[in-house]
C-alpha positions, 0 to 999 in steps of 0.5 A: 500500500503506497505511503502516499495514500495514507497519513497517521491518525492524530493521537487525539482522535484515537478511538479504541472502540472504533479501532476494535470494531474495525479489527473485528470487521476485518477478522470477520471478512471472507478473506480472513475467515478462510485463513484461521491462523492469520486471523488469530495473529491479527486478533492477538496483535490487535489486543496487544496494541489496543491494550498497550501490551507491547511486551506481548507482541514480541516474536517470542511471545507470538510464537508461543501464544499464537503458533504453539511453539515451545518456550525454548523457541529460537527465532533465528532457527524458526522463521514462522512468525516473520513468515506469517507477518509477511502474509498478514501484511499482504492480506491486510493490503488485499482486504483494504483494496477489495472488501474494505476499499471504503473503510476510512481507516487502514490497519497496517503492521509496520515492518520491523515489529508486530504491533498494529498501526491505524492510519486514515485513508487519504481520498484521492482528489483530482486537480480542477481544470480551469475553464477555457475562456474564449474570446468572443471576437475570435472566429474559427477558420473554416479549414480548421473546422474541417480538420477537426472533423477529420481528426475526430473521424480518424480517432473513432476509426482508431478506437474501433481498431484498438477495440477489435485488437483488444478483443482478439488479444483477450480471446487469444490469452483467455484463461481456460477453466482449470482441469484436474488436479488444479480444479480441485486444488485452486479456488476463490474459496480456499487458500493453497500453499505451494511448498518447495523442499529444504535442500539443506536436508539432502546434505544432512541426510547424506552425512547421517546416511539416513532420511530425516524423519518428519518428527525430527524436522518439526522439532529441528532435532537432527542426528549428530554427525561426528567430525563435520567441518566446520563443527556448526555445519548442520546448525547452519544448514538448519538456520538458513533456507535452501531450495532448488531452483528447478522447484521454484521454476515448477512453482512459477509454472503452476502459479502462472497457469492458475493466475486467476487464483493468485490472491489465494496462492502462497509460495513457501519453503518447508521451513515456513510451514507447520502441521496445522497448515495441512489441515487448513489449506490445499497443498502442493508439495514439490520434492521427495520426502527426503528433501521435503519431509512434509511429503512423509505425511502421505507415504503410507497412502501411496503405492509408489513409495519413495526410499533412500538407498544405502548409497544415498540415491532416491528411488520408488518402491512398487508396493504391489507390482502387477503385470510387467511392472517392476518392484523397484524404480529405477532398476540397475538397467535404468541407472546404466542408461541414465533413466530417471523417474518421477511421481505425480500423486493426487490425494486427499489431504490429511484432514480428508476434506480437500486435496494435495498434489505431490511432485517428486523425482529421483533427480532434480531433472526428473522432478522438473520433467514431471512439473512441466508435464503437469502444466501441459494441459493437453498432454496431461488430460490425454494421460488422465483419460487413458487411465479412466480419469475425467479431467473435467469431472469431480476429483479422482485421486491417482498416482502416476509414475513417469520415466525420463531420459536424463541429459545435461541440463534436463530430462526428455521423453517423459512417459507413464510406466505405471499408475494407480487409481483411488476412488473419489471420496463421497460428497 
């Protein structure tokens, strides 16, 4: 929200009750009713601000009282409060530009703190155009009147031309209605989190020679690895957020192909979410359960389970092989010929009231290939129809295992080698 459109309310005009009523209106809006945690954050920050309890609006206090963190919470290692503050600022800005566009007072959370500010909205005024005073003695030349008429005709013709051009452009870039799985993941009624992996965990798993469990990840408690240099290496990997550039590219493709729901899409790293988010939001998880431990929430529901072998390589285990399917992907022959695999899994989320999409590959290249296939509507729809899923119908949950040929810089020739279907939940 531009600073040029607001001004600080004079202290003498401060009215605690009117401010509290404003907060309650914002919290009761559709925008905040669908984001329970941000709503709690807003109400907590408002109470602390209006009651002048500024000591209670510190990061430590918010982490414990709003987000349920333990007293030993370390803000340097857990960015939950800072991340949610960014989201709250964004949502407040959206509210006052949409539902609350006629509110005379704005609620802001100034950067650098978590208390609220109340600022009066400045109404935009248009500069008055002084009247044109014509000299009654002045007579327009006849040729000037003809020129004016020709200019007017030309302007009308140009306007018609641009209108037709704009119509052609609009039809050319028309955003088609989403199909599965996006039709179940994105809407104007619910927020969706796109969550990229925490690639620092790949390094920790490699040193520890095992996968980091979700419980360890949520508690930020990793196995001790002797003789690491520098000695605080693992702590630093946990302190900072790392992710894969290809995953960010996939997230960008998904967001662009669902641009009509942009206000309801949040892009986050695994470091910035917690278990409650998977009960309150639709989710798209990018990365394997090794680099994105949140994907472990769904492993017991999948036929193609993701595993880490003794050499630190990611693979998929086919829990119930059928026909000509293999029990393990990639096979030794695949490794010899540089073939990699990725899994697209569309499942009910942990609360069974909405959906989750998992995108995971044995390599970063195969994950990218799966992401590109996902946003190729024509090709994906053809694949879904081939496995008896109606792309324009109600949610039908599935797993698709894709094989690609790796080359320097990417993966090519993705093809479906196995799949499974789950019945859609009854409505």
